[in-house]
C-alpha positions as CSV (number, residue, x, y, z in Angstrom):
1,M,-72.2,-25.9,-93.6
2,N,-69.2,-24.4,-91.7
3,V,-66.9,-25.8,-94.5
4,V,-69.0,-23.9,-97.1
5,N,-68.9,-20.8,-94.9
6,L,-65.1,-21.1,-94.7
7,V,-64.8,-21.4,-98.5
8,V,-67.0,-18.3,-99.0
9,A,-65.0,-16.4,-96.4
10,V,-61.7,-17.2,-98.1
11,I,-63.0,-16.1,-101.5
12,L,-64.3,-12.9,-100.0
13,L,-61.0,-12.1,-98.2
14,V,-58.9,-12.8,-101.3
15,A,-61.2,-10.6,-103.4
16,A,-61.0,-7.9,-100.8
17,L,-57.2,-8.0,-100.6
18,N,-57.1,-7.8,-104.4
19,T,-58.9,-4.5,-104.3
20,I,-56.1,-2.9,-102.2
21,V,-53.1,-4.9,-103.2
22,P,-53.7,-6.0,-106.8
23,L,-51.3,-8.3,-108.6
24,R,-49.1,-6.5,-111.1
25,L,-47.2,-9.4,-112.6
26,D,-48.2,-10.5,-116.1
27,P,-50.2,-12.5,-116.9
28,L,-51.8,-12.4,-113.4
29,S,-52.4,-8.6,-113.8
30,G,-55.2,-9.3,-116.2
31,F,-56.9,-11.7,-113.8
32,S,-56.4,-9.2,-111.0
33,F,-58.2,-6.6,-113.1
34,A,-61.0,-8.9,-114.0
35,A,-61.5,-9.9,-110.4
36,G,-61.2,-6.5,-109.0
37,F,-62.5,-3.7,-111.1
38,V,-66.2,-4.4,-110.4
39,L,-65.7,-5.1,-106.7
40,T,-63.5,-2.0,-106.2
41,D,-66.1,0.5,-107.5
42,L,-69.1,-1.4,-106.2
43,A,-67.6,-2.0,-102.8
44,G,-70.7,-0.8,-101.0
45,Q,-72.9,-3.3,-102.8
46,T,-70.3,-6.0,-102.1
47,V,-70.5,-5.3,-98.4
48,V,-74.3,-5.6,-98.5
49,V,-74.3,-8.8,-100.6
50,G,-71.4,-10.3,-98.5
51,S,-73.2,-9.5,-95.3
52,F,-76.4,-11.2,-96.6
53,L,-74.4,-14.3,-97.5
54,A,-72.8,-14.4,-94.1
55,W,-76.1,-14.0,-92.4
56,L,-77.6,-16.9,-94.4
57,L,-74.6,-19.1,-93.5
58,W,-74.9,-18.2,-89.9
59,L,-78.6,-19.0,-90.0
60,F,-77.8,-22.5,-91.1
61,G,-75.1,-23.1,-88.6
62,G,-72.1,-21.9,-90.7
63,T,-70.4,-20.3,-87.7
64,L,-70.5,-23.3,-85.4
65,G,-67.2,-24.9,-84.4
66,T,-63.6,-23.9,-85.1
67,L,-64.0,-23.7,-88.9
68,G,-67.1,-21.6,-88.5
69,Q,-65.4,-19.2,-86.1
70,V,-62.4,-18.8,-88.5
71,A,-64.9,-18.1,-91.3
72,F,-66.6,-15.4,-89.3
73,W,-63.4,-13.5,-88.6
74,L,-62.3,-13.8,-92.2
75,E,-65.6,-12.5,-93.4
76,L,-65.4,-9.7,-90.9
77,A,-61.9,-8.7,-92.2
78,A,-63.1,-8.8,-95.8
79,G,-66.1,-6.6,-94.9
80,V,-63.8,-4.1,-93.2
81,I,-61.6,-3.9,-96.3
82,F,-64.5,-3.4,-98.6
83,G,-65.8,-0.8,-96.3
84,I,-62.5,1.1,-96.4
85,V,-62.5,0.8,-100.2
86,F,-66.0,2.2,-100.4
87,L,-65.1,5.2,-98.1
88,V,-62.1,5.9,-100.3
89,G,-64.4,6.0,-103.3
90,L,-66.7,8.4,-101.6
91,D,-63.7,10.9,-101.3
92,S,-63.3,11.0,-105.1
93,R,-65.2,14.3,-105.6
94,R,-62.8,16.1,-103.2
95,L,-59.9,14.8,-105.2
96,V,-61.5,15.9,-108.5
97,T,-62.2,19.3,-107.0
98,R,-58.6,19.6,-105.8
99,A,-57.2,18.5,-109.2
100,L,-59.3,21.1,-111.1
101,A,-58.0,23.8,-108.8
102,Q,-54.5,22.7,-109.8
103,T,-55.1,23.0,-113.5
104,S,-51.9,24.2,-115.3
105,T,-53.3,27.5,-116.6
106,G,-55.3,28.4,-113.5
107,P,-57.9,26.9,-111.2
108,I,-61.2,25.6,-112.4
109,T,-64.0,25.7,-109.9
110,M,-66.8,23.1,-109.7
111,S,-70.1,24.9,-109.2
112,P,-73.1,23.5,-107.2
113,E,-75.0,23.0,-110.5
114,Q,-72.1,20.9,-111.9
115,R,-72.1,18.8,-108.8
116,H,-75.8,18.0,-109.2
117,G,-76.3,15.3,-111.8
118,V,-79.0,15.7,-114.4
119,W,-78.9,12.0,-115.5
120,N,-76.3,10.8,-113.0
121,R,-78.4,11.0,-109.8
122,W,-77.3,9.4,-106.6
123,W,-79.6,6.4,-106.9
124,R,-77.9,5.3,-110.1
125,S,-74.9,4.4,-108.0
126,L,-77.1,1.9,-106.1
127,R,-78.3,0.3,-109.3
128,A,-74.7,0.5,-110.8
129,V,-75.6,-0.5,-114.3
130,P,-75.8,2.7,-116.5
131,L,-79.2,2.3,-118.3
132,R,-80.0,5.2,-120.7
133,G,-83.5,6.0,-119.6
134,K,-86.4,7.3,-121.7
135,R,-85.2,10.9,-121.8
136,I,-82.1,10.2,-123.8
137,Q,-82.6,9.4,-127.5
138,A,-80.3,7.1,-129.4
139,T,-79.7,7.0,-133.1
140,K,-77.7,3.8,-133.8
141,N,-75.4,2.4,-136.4
142,I,-74.8,5.4,-138.6
143,R,-72.1,4.5,-141.2
144,Y,-69.2,7.0,-141.1
145,T,-67.4,5.7,-144.2
146,D,-68.4,4.6,-147.7
147,A,-67.0,1.1,-147.0
148,A,-69.5,-1.7,-147.0
149,S,-68.4,-2.7,-143.6
150,G,-70.2,-3.6,-140.4
151,V,-67.4,-2.0,-138.4
152,H,-67.4,1.6,-139.4
153,L,-70.5,2.6,-137.4
154,L,-71.3,5.1,-134.7
155,D,-74.2,5.9,-132.3
156,L,-75.6,9.3,-131.4
157,Y,-77.0,10.3,-128.0
158,R,-79.1,13.4,-127.4
159,T,-82.4,14.5,-125.8
160,S,-85.4,16.1,-127.4
161,A,-84.3,19.3,-125.7
162,T,-80.9,19.4,-127.5
163,K,-80.6,22.7,-129.3
164,A,-79.1,23.3,-132.7
165,G,-75.4,24.1,-132.4
166,A,-74.9,21.7,-129.5
167,P,-71.3,20.9,-128.4
168,V,-70.2,17.4,-129.4
169,M,-68.4,14.7,-127.5
170,V,-66.9,11.8,-129.5
171,F,-66.1,8.7,-127.4
172,I,-63.7,6.0,-128.3
173,H,-64.1,2.6,-126.5
174,G,-61.2,0.6,-125.1
175,G,-60.4,-3.1,-125.2
176,A,-56.6,-3.4,-125.9
177,W,-57.3,-2.7,-129.6
178,V,-58.6,-6.2,-130.0
179,L,-62.1,-6.1,-128.5
180,G,-64.8,-3.8,-127.2
181,D,-67.8,-2.1,-128.7
182,K,-69.3,1.4,-128.8
183,R,-72.3,0.2,-126.7
184,E,-70.2,-0.8,-123.7
185,Q,-68.2,2.0,-122.3
186,G,-68.3,5.7,-121.5
187,R,-72.1,5.6,-120.9
188,P,-72.4,7.5,-117.6
189,M,-70.4,10.4,-119.1
190,M,-72.2,10.5,-122.4
191,F,-75.7,10.2,-120.8
192,E,-74.9,13.0,-118.4
193,L,-73.5,15.3,-121.2
194,A,-76.5,14.5,-123.4
195,S,-78.8,15.4,-120.6
196,R,-76.9,18.7,-120.3
197,G,-77.4,19.6,-124.0
198,W,-74.4,17.9,-125.6
199,L,-74.6,15.6,-128.7
200,C,-72.6,12.5,-127.9
201,V,-71.1,10.2,-130.5
202,S,-69.8,6.7,-129.7
203,V,-67.6,5.1,-132.3
204,N,-66.6,1.6,-133.4
205,Y,-63.3,1.0,-135.3
206,Q,-61.5,-1.9,-136.8
207,L,-60.0,-4.3,-134.2
208,S,-56.8,-6.4,-134.3
209,P,-55.7,-9.0,-135.1
210,K,-57.6,-8.4,-138.3
211,A,-56.6,-4.7,-138.3
212,T,-53.0,-3.6,-138.3
213,W,-51.8,-0.3,-136.9
214,P,-52.4,2.5,-137.9
215,E,-55.8,1.4,-139.1
216,H,-57.3,2.0,-135.7
217,I,-56.4,5.7,-135.5
218,V,-57.2,6.1,-139.2
219,D,-60.8,4.9,-138.4
220,V,-61.0,7.3,-135.4
221,N,-60.0,10.2,-137.7
222,R,-62.5,9.0,-140.3
223,A,-65.2,9.2,-137.6
224,L,-64.0,12.7,-136.7
225,L,-64.1,13.7,-140.4
226,W,-67.7,12.5,-140.5
227,V,-68.6,14.5,-137.4
228,K,-67.0,17.6,-138.9
229,K,-69.0,17.2,-142.2
230,H,-72.3,15.8,-141.0
231,I,-72.9,16.5,-137.3
232,A,-74.7,19.8,-138.0
233,E,-77.4,17.7,-139.7
234,Y,-78.2,16.2,-136.3
235,G,-77.9,19.5,-134.3
236,G,-74.2,19.5,-133.4
237,D,-71.6,22.2,-133.8
238,P,-68.6,21.0,-135.9
239,T,-66.5,23.8,-134.4
240,R,-67.0,22.6,-130.9
241,V,-66.0,18.9,-130.9
242,A,-64.3,17.3,-127.9
243,I,-63.0,13.7,-127.8
244,S,-62.7,11.1,-125.0
245,G,-61.8,7.5,-124.5
246,G,-60.7,4.9,-122.0
247,S,-57.6,2.5,-122.0
248,A,-56.8,1.8,-125.7
249,G,-59.5,4.4,-126.4
250,G,-57.6,6.8,-124.2
251,Q,-54.6,6.3,-126.4
252,L,-56.6,6.7,-129.5
253,C,-58.4,9.9,-128.4
254,A,-55.2,11.5,-127.1
255,L,-53.4,10.7,-130.3
256,A,-56.2,12.0,-132.4
257,A,-56.2,15.2,-130.4
258,L,-52.5,15.7,-130.7
259,T,-52.0,14.6,-134.3
260,G,-54.9,16.0,-136.2
261,D,-52.6,17.4,-138.8
262,D,-50.5,14.3,-139.3
263,P,-51.1,13.1,-142.9
264,A,-50.0,9.6,-142.1
265,F,-53.1,9.1,-140.0
266,K,-55.4,10.7,-142.6
267,P,-54.9,8.8,-145.8
268,G,-57.1,10.3,-148.5
269,F,-58.2,13.3,-146.4
270,E,-54.9,14.8,-145.5
271,D,-56.1,18.4,-145.6
272,A,-59.1,17.9,-143.4
273,D,-59.4,19.9,-140.2
274,L,-59.9,17.4,-137.4
275,S,-59.0,19.7,-134.6
276,T,-60.8,19.2,-131.2
277,I,-61.5,21.7,-128.5
278,A,-60.7,19.3,-125.6
279,C,-59.6,15.8,-124.8
280,V,-60.6,13.7,-121.8
281,T,-58.5,10.6,-121.5
282,L,-59.2,7.9,-118.9
283,Y,-56.5,5.4,-117.9
284,G,-55.0,5.7,-121.4
285,V,-52.1,3.8,-122.8
286,H,-50.0,7.0,-123.5
287,D,-46.7,5.2,-124.0
288,M,-46.7,2.4,-126.7
289,T,-43.0,1.7,-126.5
290,A,-43.3,-0.3,-123.3
291,D,-40.6,1.8,-121.7
292,R,-39.8,0.1,-118.4
293,S,-39.0,3.4,-116.8
294,L,-42.6,4.3,-117.4
295,S,-44.5,1.1,-117.5
296,G,-42.5,-1.1,-115.2
297,R,-43.8,-4.6,-115.1
298,H,-46.7,-3.6,-117.3
299,G,-44.4,-3.1,-120.3
300,S,-43.6,-6.7,-121.2
301,G,-47.2,-7.7,-121.6
302,L,-48.0,-4.6,-123.6
303,K,-45.0,-5.2,-125.9
304,I,-46.0,-8.8,-126.6
305,L,-49.6,-7.7,-127.4
306,L,-48.5,-4.9,-129.7
307,E,-45.9,-6.9,-131.6
308,R,-48.1,-9.9,-132.1
309,K,-51.5,-8.5,-132.7
310,V,-51.6,-4.7,-133.2
311,M,-48.4,-3.5,-134.9
312,K,-47.4,-7.0,-136.2
313,V,-43.8,-6.1,-136.3
314,P,-41.0,-6.4,-133.6
315,M,-40.3,-3.2,-131.8
316,A,-36.6,-3.7,-132.4
317,Q,-37.3,-3.7,-136.2
318,D,-39.4,-0.6,-136.3
319,R,-39.4,1.3,-133.0
320,Q,-40.4,4.5,-134.6
321,R,-43.8,3.0,-135.4
322,F,-44.4,2.5,-131.6
323,V,-43.0,6.0,-130.9
324,N,-45.3,7.6,-133.4
325,A,-48.3,5.8,-131.8
326,S,-47.4,7.1,-128.3
327,P,-49.3,10.3,-127.2
328,I,-46.5,11.0,-124.7
329,Y,-44.1,11.5,-127.6
330,R,-46.5,13.7,-129.5
331,V,-47.1,16.5,-127.0
332,R,-47.1,20.0,-128.4
333,S,-47.5,23.6,-127.4
334,D,-50.7,24.0,-129.3
335,A,-52.4,20.9,-127.9
336,P,-56.0,21.3,-126.9
337,P,-57.0,21.3,-123.2
338,F,-56.5,17.9,-121.6
339,L,-58.2,16.2,-118.6
340,I,-56.4,13.1,-117.6
341,F,-57.7,10.4,-115.2
342,Q,-55.7,7.5,-113.7
343,G,-56.1,5.0,-110.8
344,T,-53.3,4.1,-108.5
345,N,-54.3,0.4,-108.5
346,D,-54.5,0.0,-112.2
347,T,-53.0,-3.4,-113.1
348,L,-53.2,-2.8,-116.9
349,V,-51.8,0.7,-117.3
350,A,-49.1,1.7,-114.8
351,P,-50.1,4.9,-112.9
352,S,-46.6,6.3,-113.7
353,V,-47.7,6.4,-117.4
354,G,-50.6,8.8,-116.6
355,R,-48.4,10.9,-114.4
356,A,-45.6,11.1,-117.0
357,F,-48.0,12.0,-119.8
358,A,-49.6,14.8,-117.7
359,S,-46.2,16.1,-116.8
360,A,-45.0,16.1,-120.4
361,L,-48.1,18.0,-121.5
362,R,-47.8,20.5,-118.7
363,G,-44.2,21.2,-119.8
364,V,-45.1,22.3,-123.3
365,S,-48.9,22.9,-123.7
366,K,-50.3,26.5,-123.5
367,A,-53.8,25.0,-122.9
368,P,-55.2,23.8,-119.6
369,V,-54.0,20.4,-118.4
370,T,-55.7,18.7,-115.4
371,Y,-54.5,15.4,-113.9
372,V,-56.7,13.4,-111.5
373,E,-55.4,10.4,-109.7
374,F,-57.7,8.2,-107.7
375,P,-56.4,6.0,-104.8
376,L,-57.3,2.3,-105.0
377,A,-59.0,2.8,-108.4
378,Q,-58.6,-0.1,-110.8
379,H,-58.7,0.1,-114.6
380,A,-62.2,0.9,-116.1
381,F,-63.4,2.7,-113.0
382,D,-66.0,4.7,-115.0
383,V,-67.8,1.7,-116.6
384,Y,-70.4,1.3,-113.7
385,C,-72.2,4.0,-111.8
386,S,-70.4,4.5,-108.5
387,P,-69.3,7.4,-106.3
388,R,-66.0,7.5,-108.1
389,C,-67.7,7.4,-111.5
390,T,-70.0,10.2,-110.4
391,A,-67.1,12.3,-109.3
392,T,-65.3,11.6,-112.6
393,V,-68.4,12.8,-114.6
394,Q,-68.8,15.9,-112.4
395,G,-65.1,16.7,-113.1
396,I,-65.6,16.2,-116.8
397,V,-68.6,18.5,-116.8
398,A,-66.8,21.3,-114.9
399,F,-63.7,21.0,-117.2
400,L,-65.7,21.0,-120.4
401,D,-67.9,23.9,-119.2
402,S,-64.7,25.9,-118.6
403,V,-63.4,25.0,-122.1
404,L,-66.7,26.0,-123.7
405,A,-66.6,29.3,-121.8
406,G,-63.2,30.0,-123.5
407,V,-64.4,28.8,-126.9
408,G,-67.6,30.8,-126.8
409,Q,-71.0,30.2,-128.3
410,P,-71.5,29.6,-132.0
411,S,-72.3,32.7,-134.0
């Protein structure tokens, strides 16, 4: 039994170390993310489960002998690391509050009401999995194009108390442009906003390798066009549409917010007004050129993915295509307000990319720009309910409330 205990202890310690010193060398960075993003944000639950396993192994003699003693100390070290990670996550709200106070156009204050979750109560962090609940109504698989496709679908989330003229949040899922689904991501944010009177829209779009860029962003713009034309039928206000997304979805939402007037991304509806009142991007891929000065070691893997599966053309042959797809090269003075989130331990998107994008926006945009950086946070830190996810949603609520106050109520 002490051998089993030692094996468990080694696994726990390696997993714990991965949450504080993740591997950033491709292709190991992907494995580091897969092994670490759940344990990082659910570090509290990991401590509880790990302690229970250690107790069971002790009960059956797993700590006897030299191997058992070594296992005990390794498990203790892992528990301490996970405990530190958990405490760092608990500090997230302070970091969000500080970042809002440092918004480019002036401080944004988080009120007590914004700190108090309507859907996102404290006990959801214990359960972790973001289940919708009975209060939030879902209208699923609405087709947003005339194409007879099973891809161009979106879901709506609202409550029975949602009033006519509700502000609208459009969410774009991530997945490296090759996987993912509208049902999987952004749920804590959408459920909280829906509980606060928003109408939330989660969008599917064509994925590579079947789809070739720019079909992905064209689909996002088609979904925005549908929202502008039809959301009033469901109680939404087409003049108050915000957009958000994570990872590849962060790139797509940022690009949509910055290039709403680019006819290349709106074939057949070039004159449509796709403007948004705000953009919330989470760990987005804001540079698609794999610039090593920004992406570092992350750049080589991104370049291979884009050239082989997404763009389907070598960057050396058509670099402008990659530049045009990069939000960091599309910043503009009339950009909508931006709230940008990034984690320091992200092994899929270099933290320097988020910092550079925020800096570029701050340098030209007349609208508010807020940048939030979370220590030890991995990619996809908002997928499960956790203290960090709760703080993220609280910050989004405060930021969007500030934007709405500036936009005003519908006439």
